N, C-alpha and C positions, 0 to 999 in steps of 0.2 A: 469448579469453573462455571460461570454463568453461561448458559447456551439457550438461545431461543430459536435455533435453526433445525431444519428437518433432515439434515444430512443428505443421504442419497436421493431423497424425494425431489431435490432440486434438478436432478439430471434426467429430465423427461422431455428433452427436445426444446426447440424454439417455441416461444409463446407469442400469439398474435396480439394480445393486449399488453402494451408496455407496463400497465399498472401491475399486472401479475408478476412480471420480472422485477419491478421495483419493490414489490412486497417482499420477495426473497432477498433483495439487496438490502432493504431496511433491516430485516432480521439479521443478516450477516454483519452489518455495521454494529448493531446493538450487541451482538454476541462477541464482537472483536474490538473492545476499547483500546487495546494495545497490540503491537506486533505479535507478542507471544500468544495472546488469545486468538488472533486471526490465524496464525499458523496452526494452532490446536483445532480450531473449528474446521479448517480445510482438511486437516489430517483425519478428523472424524468422518467428514463427509466423503472423502475419497475412499476410506476403508469400507464404509457402508456401500459404496458404489462398486466394490470389487477390486480396488487397487491393493497391492501388497506393500506393506511398510517395510523398508529396509533399514538396517542399523549400520551406520558408518563404521562402527567398531568391530564389525564382523565381516567375514568374507561373504560376497553376494552370490556367487555362482551365476545362475542365469539372470540376465537383465532384460530379457524379452517380456512382452506383455505389458501390464499396467502396474507401475511401481511408483513409490514416492519415498521421500525421507524428509525429516525435519531437523534443522540446526538452529536452535534458539528461536528467534522470531522469523526465520526464513524457512521456505519449503521449496523442494524441487520434486516435480512429478513428470512422468513420461509414459508414453504409449509407444511400444517398439515392436517391430515384426520379429518372427522367429529367426529369420536370417536376413542379412543385408545384401541387396543387389549391388553390383559394381558402381551404379550411378546414384546410390542412395546418399542422403545427407541428413542433417539434423535441423529441424525447423524449430527454432527457439523463440519463445515469447517471454520477455522479462518485465516484471513490475516491481513494486516495493510495498512493504507492509506497514512502514512507520509513517508518522505524521508529526509536525511540530507540536511541542507540548511543554509542560512544566514537569520537572521530576524532583522527587524528594532528595535532599542532601542527607548525608549520614547524620544521625542524631538530630533530627530536624525540629523537634518540639521545643518551644520556648514561650514565655509569657511576656507580653508587652502591653502596658496600660490596662491591665486586667483581662486582656484577651489571650486565649490560647491560640498560638499560631504555628505554622509549619514552614520551615526554611526550605526554599526551593531553588532550583537552577533551571535556566532556560535550555530546552532541547531544540535544536534547529533554529529556524527563523520565523517564529509565529508572529501574527499580527497581535501585538501585545494588548491593544485596547479591547480586543474581542474576549479577553479573559476577565474583564471587569464586570462586576454586577451580574454574575451567573452562578448558579448552583453547580458545584463541582464535586466529582467523586475521586476515588483513588482506584487504580488498577495496575496490574503488572504481575511480577513473579517474585517469590521469595525462595531462597535456596537454603536448605538445612545443612548442618555441619557434615552430614553423611552424603551430601551431594544430591539429595532429592529435590526436584523442582516442583513447586506448587503455584498454581495460578490463583489470583484473588481479584475480585472487583467489588465495589461498594456502590450504594446509592449516593445521593447528594449529601455531603457532609462539610464542605468547605465553601468559602466565598472570598473573593478579592473585592472589597468595597471601594468605590470611587469617592473622592471628596466632593461635597456639595459645592455648587458655584458660589454660594455665599462666602466661602473661605478662599476661593480662587476665581476672581472676577474675569480672568483671562483664559479660563479653561476651554471656552468655546472658540477662542481664536487660535490657540496652539496647545495641544495636549502632549505633554512629555511624561514618560513613565520611567522612574528609576527602578532598574531591574532588581536591585538588592533590597531596597527599602519600601517601595510602593507596589511591588508585585507579590506580596506575601499573603497567602490565604489564611484566614481565621477559621477556627473550627470549634471554638468554645469560649467559656467565660472564666477559664483559669483552673477549674477543678476536674476537667476531663482527663482521661488516661493519655499517656504518651501515645502519639499517633502511630509509631512503629509497633508498639505492643498491641494496639488495637487492631491494626492491619494483620498482624500475625495471628491474633485470635480469630479473625475472619477466615484466615487460611487454614485454621485448625491445628496450629503448632504453637507451642510456647515460645516466647521471644528469645529465651535463652538457647534454644535449639537452632536458631536461624543464624547463618553466617552472614548473609547480606540479602538485600532485595533491590530489584529494579522496579521502582514504583513511580508511576506517572500520575499527575493530576489530570483528570479528564473531564470534559463537559458531559453532562448527564441528560440534556434535552433530547428527546426522542426524534429520529428522522421523520420528515413529514413531506407528503405531496401537497402542493398548493397551486394557486393560480385559478383564474376563472374557468379554464378548461382542464384543470389538473395537469398542466403541462410542465410544472417545475417541481424540483425536489431539493430540499434543504437538509443538511446534516453536517456533523463533524466528519473528518477523515475522508472526504471525497478525494483529496490528494493523499494516498493514491488508491483507495479502495474502489474508486470508479474504474480503475483498470484491473485491479486484482480480482474482484468478484467476476467480471465478464470472462477473464482468462480462466479462472477456476471453473466456472460453469462450462466453458468451451472444452477444456481438457477432459472433464468428466463425461462429455458427450462424444469424445473422439475414439475411433476404433483403429486398430493397427492398419497401417498402409505401407507403402514402399519406404517412406522416410520415417525417421524417429521424430515424434512430436514431443517437445519438451517445454515445460512451463517452469520458470524459476521466479519465485517471489522473494526478493532480497529484503534484508533489513538495513537500517541505518543510512538510507539514501539522504535523509534530511541533514545529516551531519558529515557528509562526504564519502560514505560507502567504504571507508578504509578499515573494515573489521573482518573477522572470520566469517560472518554471515552477510557481509556487504558485497556489492558488485565489484569493488576494487580488491576484494580478497580472493581466496582460492576456491570458494565453494563451487562455482560453475565448472571451472577447469578440472577440479577434482572429480566431479561427477562424470563429466565427459570422458575423462581418462579411464574411469572404472567401467563405464559402459563399453568403451572400446576394448578393454580387457575382456569383458564378458563375451564379446564377439570374436576374441582371439586375433585382433588386428595388431599388426606390427607398426613400427614407428612411421614408416612411409604411408601405410594405409590409413593411419589416423590423420595424418596431415591432409591426405586426399579427401577424407571424410569431411574434415572441417572446411576445406576449400569448396565443397559442394553444399555447405550449410549457410544459414542466414539467421537473422534475429530481428524480431519486431520488439522494440522497446516501447512499452505502453505506460505512459505517465500523463497525469492530468494536464490539459492544455488550457489556454486562456480564451474565454469568450470576451467579446467587446463589451466594455462597461459604458453605457450611454452617458454617464455623468463625467467621464474622463476620456473622451475620444481622442484628445490630443496626445495621449500616451501610446496610442496604437498606430500601426501603419495606416495611412489614410485610404489605402485601396484594399487591403486585406484585413477583414474584420469578421472573424468567425462568430456565428450565431448559435444559439441553443436549438436543439432538435433538428439540426441539419446534418447530423452525422459527426463521427469523430474527425479530428483535424490532423492532417499531416504537418509535422513541425519541421521548419526549415531554418537554417542559420548558416551564413557564409563563413563564420568563424568556427564552425564545427562544434558549437555548444550543443547542437543536435547532430546525430550521426547520419541523417538523411542525405542521400545522393541520388543520382539518376537511376542507378541500378536497383537500389533498394526501393525507390519510389515505384518502379515497375512492379515489384513484388507486392507492395501494398495495393496498387491499383488493381492487380489481378484478383486479390482477395476480396476487395469491395465489390468488384463487378460480379464475381462468382456468387457472393452473398446477396447481391442486389440491394446494397445499402448505400445511402448517400454519404458523401465525405467532402471535406473542405480543407483549407490550408491555413496555418498560422505562421506568420513571420513577424519579427519585432520591428518597431519603429527604430530607425537608425540612431536616434539620440537616446534610446532607452536600453539599459543593460539587459541582456538575455540570461535567463536561468539555464540550467543544464539538467541532465538526466543520467540514468545508467547506460544510455545508448553509446556515447563515446567511450565510456569505460569498457563496455563489452566488446566494441569494435577493436579497441586498442589491445585488449588482452587476447582475443581469439582470432582477430584478423578476418572476420566474416562480414559480409554486407549487412548493414544494420539500418533500420528505418525507425524514426521516432514519431509516435502518434499519441493521441490522447483525447479524452472526452473534454469538450470546452466547459469550463466552470468559471464562476465569479467568486470573489472574496477568497481567493486562494491563500492558504495559511491562516485563515480565520477559524475560530471554533464553530462557525456556522457557514459552511460553503454552500454553493448552489449550482445545480446543473439542470439540464432538460430531462424529462422522463423517458424520452425515446433513445437518447444517445448511448447509454450504457448497453442496451440490448443490441443496438447497431454494431457496437464494438465487439460484442460477444459473437455475433453472426459472422463478422469479418474474420475474427480469429479462428472460428470453427471452420470456415471455408479454407483458410490458409492451411490449417492442420489436415484438412481433407485432401489437399493436393493442388489447390488453385495456383 
């Protein structure tokens, strides 16, 4: 597995210079090109910071202290007291680890017009044009016949080349991309190895020993701070590592208190969350049930514990795009470097309500960080998050928040350099009891 991160060295408290925080963030993104890599990087860092890894296939025994588990591309970590007071609850922060991408289909290699190409499928809802004319790599996991999972990632080996305007005079008036025939990456001139065999060799296993692989096509351009004052940050996967990294940092700096501090980073949010490791699946409820078991709570006591609990759903928000202001609410237009945004929607595409907003307000005030609001233009459809799913499954007050970004679902998204650390500080304050 490729890893450029320092593990427990990240957990050294809040940093005054946002560029220091963003350096760690850039390393985290580079080490986590897929959800599986991101979960593995967080697992390594938490273990080095003193968290104990639990195996879902085994009995847990004590659940107090600093614990975590990994399920595929998802991770759950918590910090819990030795005993629970009668008024204790669970302070949940939820994010997701996946991003829109292209993924290899089974037996993807073929030759067309002398070019070696890889057949791909679209994962989630990416901005398709952002995949054109970029150097792309491959990353993900392969699983051998004996069930062993291996992570793999490569440098730039593929490219989806756009047609020149000489062949399509109307390309600058209206760009359309056929997902089956015009979004196919090329990786050679016809005599290169089968792409799956090559990926398996990079993972250190013969192709014949591999049962299957979850392999994404990924952008390879490194994250970068830019702007006259270094106030901007550009990278792939800001949706939603701009929430996952701050929450990961915050849980690593959290100490046991009255309540249970719990961080869950789900997978598969971009395709609806309906998987074993997604927010619509049993992951969070399974973990909460086993934590309750560890404290010896009966059915009624478990329900009371949940009734005293809450959730902050942290997922990237939208900053106002100055070239498309008509698509935004004319009065509510979040800006970069003015703090994370509270996300509000009357149709409950976000789970925010008055009760949960008070929870968020307390956290931001305790952390002394700025914050703002995002609400959609009435004529523009609103996206959704894991927030409503979590509220529906658990029945706990839930608030949706996120770092404002531009070019959401592009291979090159953009945020401010101060906002991720502001989010981290607010989550840390929330877990500290704000």
